[in-house]
N, C-alpha and C positions, 0 to 999 in steps of 0.2 A: 575387537567390538562384537564379531560373531560369537566369541567363547562366552561372553560377558552374559549375552543374550540368552545363550544356552544353559548359563549358569543360574539366572531368573528362573527360566521355565523350568527347570528341575527342581528348583526351590520350591514354586508356586505349588508342583504336582506334589511334592513330598508334603507340604501344608495341609493340602485337600486330601490326602490320604489319612495324615493324621486325625481330622477333624472329622473324616468319613467313619473313622475305627473309633474314636469317641463318643461320637454319636449313636452307633450302633450299640456300644458299650453299656451307655446310660439310658438306651431310648426303654427301657422296660423300667426305669425309675419313674416314667413320666406316667405311663400307661401298661398295666401287663398284658400286653399282646405280642404274639412272636412276629406278626406282620403289622404293617400300615395298610389302611385302606382307603380307597380313593371314593372320592364323591359320589361317584355313579355304582358304589358298590362293589366294584372288584377288589381282588385281593392282588397287592402289588408287593412283592419281596423288598426290602429294605436296601436290599443290593443294588437294586435301580433308581434309588434316592440319595445319591452319594451326598449331597450337597444341602440337604433338609437337616434340620436341627431337630433337636428329641423335642424341643417344645413344638415344634410346626408337626411334628409326626403323630403327637397326642391330639393336636387341635383337629386335623384331620382325620383322625382315629372315632374320636368324639362325634363329631358331625356327622360322619357316614354312618355310625351306628345310632343316633339319636334323630336325625331329621325326618327318618318315617315315620316316627312318632308324634311328630308336630302336624299340627292342621291348621288350616284356614277358616276364621268364623268369620261369616257375612250376617249381618243383623239388616235384616229388611222391616220396615216399618210402614202404617197406611198413612198417608198424606191426601188431604183434600186439596183440590185445586181451587184457587182463588177466587175464579169468575164461574167455571162451570159447577164448582161444587162437587164435582166427580171425586170418587176414592180411588186413589192409586198407589199400589205399593212401590216404594222406592229405596232403596240401598240407605241404610242411616249411618251405617261406620261398619267398620273390619277391625279384626283383632285376632289373635294368636289362641291356640287351646294345645292341649296334648292328651294322648290317649293313655286313659287312667288303666283301664284292663282290656282282655280280649272280648269281652262281651260286649263292648260297643260304647263304654263310659266315657266320655270326654270331658275334662277339667280346662276351666277357664275363668276369666275373672266375670262377676256381677255386672259390672259396669259395661262390657263388651257387648252382652245380651238384653240388658236393661231396655223394657217398651218394646221388644222386638215383636212383631205379627208372626215373623218366621224366620228361623236361624238356619242358616245351610254352612256344613262342614264340608271342606274341600281336602282331601288325603294328597299325599305326596304322588299317589299315582295318578291324579287329574280327577278323579272320579268325586262327585259331588252327592251329598245325602242331606236329606232333611232331618233335624234334630230336634227332641222334646228335651224340653226343662225336668229333669228329677228333680232338682232341689237345689233352692239358692238361699244364701246368707248375705244379704245387702252389706249387715253389719262387720263382717269380715272380707266382704268384696270377693266371694268365690260361688261359683255355679258349677252344677255337675248336669252334664247333658247327655243324650242316649242317641247312638245313630244304629240303624238297620243295615249291617255292612256284612252280609252273609258270604258275599266272593271274596271279601278281603282278610288278608292276615294282618290283623292287628297287632301291633307291638306296643305292651306297653314302657313306660321308662323306669327302670328300677330306681328305688326311693332312698334317699342317702339320711344323715341324722346333723339338722342343721345345727343341734349345741355342740358339732365338734369342729364348727368355722371358727376361724380368726382373723384379724385384720390383715391383709396382705395376700393372703389363699387368692389363686387363681380361680377365676370362675367364669365359665360362657354362656352366652345369652342365645338361643334362636328363635327367631321370629320372623312377623311380616310387617316390617316397619314400613310406613306410607303404602300400604298392599303393596311390597315387594316381598314376593314369599320367599319362605326359608332364607332367612339372613342369620348370618354367624358374627356376632360380637365378642370380643375376650377383652377381661379386664380383671380387675381385682376387687376384694371384700373390702371396702372402704370404711366401714363403720358398721357394728352391731347396736343391737337395743335403740333403731329409730323409732318413732312414732309418727303414723300418718294416719289423717281421718276418710274414713269410708263415705260412701254417698248418703248414707244415714248420719252422717256427723258422729258415727262412732270412732272410738280411737282404737286403731290397729297397732298392739304394741310387739315390739321385738321382732321389728322389722329390718333388714338385711338392705345396706347401703351399699350400692356398688358404682365402679367407674365404666362399666362396659357399656356401649352404647345402646340406651333404650330410648327410643322414638314412638310417637303414637304409630298404633299397629301392633308392638312389641306385646302389649298388655295381654295376660293370660298365658302368654309363653315359660317354657321351662328356664330356670338358673341350675345351671350345671357346675358339679365341680370337677377336679382333673380326673376323677375316673370316670366322668360319664355319669355321673348318681346325680338326683335330682335333689336340691337343695331349698330350693323356694320358687314363687311364681313370679314372674314379672309384673309389676301393678302399675307404676308410677313413676314420674319424673318429676324434678323439680327444675324449672327452667323459665326464665322471662320472657323467651321467643316462641316457647312450647314446642321447641326441638331439644333434643340431647344436650345437655352441658354439664356431662359427665356426673350427675349425682341420678342416680336411678335407685328404684326401691322394690324389693320386692319379699312377699309374705314368706314366712319360712316354713320349710315342708313339714316340721313338727306339727304346726298348727295345721296343716292342712289334711294331716294324718290323723288329727285329732276331730277334725269336723266331717270329713268326707263321708264317715258310716252315718254320721246322724241324718245328713242330708240325703243318703241314700235309702234310710228306713223310716225319716219323718218327712222330710222334703223340705225341713229347714233347720236352724239350729235348737238343739234341745236342751234349755239349762233349767236348773229349779226356781222355784217362784215364792216370794213371797206372799201373793194374792192382793197386790194392790194397786190402785189408780193413782198416779203422782200428778202434780201441780205442773202446769206446761212450763217449760224455760222461760217463755214472755211474763205468766203471771209472778212467775218466782223473782224475776230481778225487779219488776214492780214494786213488790211487797218486801223485797231486798233479802229474801230468803237466803239462808247459807246451809245447804245442804240438799236433802229432797224433802219436800212436802209431800204429804199423803192428800190426796182430795177424798179419796174414800177406799174401804176395804172390803174386799169381796168374802160374801157369805161361803163359810166352808174351809176356807183356806185359813194358812197360819198365821198371816198376820191377826184376824179376827180372833182366833183361837188364842193367842199371845195378848189380848187384850189392847191392840193399837187402836187407833182411832183416826180418822180424818177431817176434813173441814166441816165445822159445824154453824148453824146458822139460828141466832138467838129469835127470841120473840118478837123482837123490834125489827128484824130481818139484817140485823148486824152478823157479817159473817167472823168467823174466828176461827185462826188455824189449829189444826188438831197435831200430831206428831209430825216432827220433821227428823226424817234420819240424817244423822249426823256419821256414825259410824257403824263397821260390820266387822266383828272380831277386833274391835279396837284400831282398825285401819280407817282412817278419814274418809266419808264420803262426800264429795264436793259438789258433785252435781248426778244426774240420770247416767253418764257415760260411767262415772265412777263405780256408781251403785251395780250396776250391769256386769261391768268386768269383773267385781268381786265375786258377785254369784257365780259368775261362770266357772270359776277354780272351785266351786261346792257342788256336792252332789245331792241327790233327792234322799232324803232321810238325815242329813247333817243337821246338828243341832247347833244354832250360830246364836251370836250373842248381838241384839241389835239395840244401839244406843241412840235415843231421838232427844228433843228439844220441844218440851210443850209447855206453855205458859211459865216460860223462863225457869222450868225444874228441868233435870235430866233422868230419862227414864231408862233402863235398862230391860231387856225383854230378851226371854229365852224363846227362838223361833224352830220349830222343826221342818225345813226346808220342804216341799211338794213339788212333785212333777207336775207341769201344767196339763191342761186335758189334751189328748193328741189331736 
């Protein structure tokens, strides 16, 4: 009996050595680092971690490298007391953000900071700074903040390429769910090309779906690939209970890279315009309009130069619809959301074909798009 136990012990030790050797041999396939890094930032030789898998070493290394770049965002708003009518500052919510560059720029979701009287950013060091809004895009649910942190060594997250993602690839999310700071969750890309609605009821396209646990408070945090590169901003969840149900959504980093420079320079998303005021969705539904009805055209803008007309009133006070946009470059326009989405793909100075319906006749206009006033 004694010898049987010795045989089992030797066998287990041998298997452990084989697993350890395999893990060491394959560790560079998960992350191109010669060592594994602990959460406290200390360097640990892989030889001291004989029972960690290559995937575990990868997770530890990414969390250690990226977590200093993830920040805690607190939204403080003014609230009037019910009986005294005194105005007080009250925490209105919290979320996550991440360092965009060493100058102190912070990126988060617009809905995290919407309506804030005061925004506070807490770094991993524990220091808290007041933040100012540099620019915001409600339609894309992205906001850029700035903090003045001269004594901090701010580290930006390296950017990846979301166009290279595929279903099944590993992704990691770091955030502050339910105000529990610096939490790591791991999953895979569940689907690509999803669509979600922003606070302004605009459609955000090409969204990443993941099963990495995302809960309230994760919003604005980074979604990372297995190399620790930023591939998206965690934005929303689909859940009947309001907590993670394994369906989370992230805005792809390629969308972010296109928008951030505009928010920094102009403070908002900068797209070319036709120079029209549109009929509200309420009246469009009541009048059973299919497309986007032009309420009025602005003087000196492309729509007026092309000869497009808006709503008109006759001598008897009857209202008549003018041009109703039904297509841009032969792409169907269903509502204002689709119109704006099509315009976002174009640049100022582009010549576009605008197809409209007026008095049951089809009109095609060639319009030269113009930049909006700064």
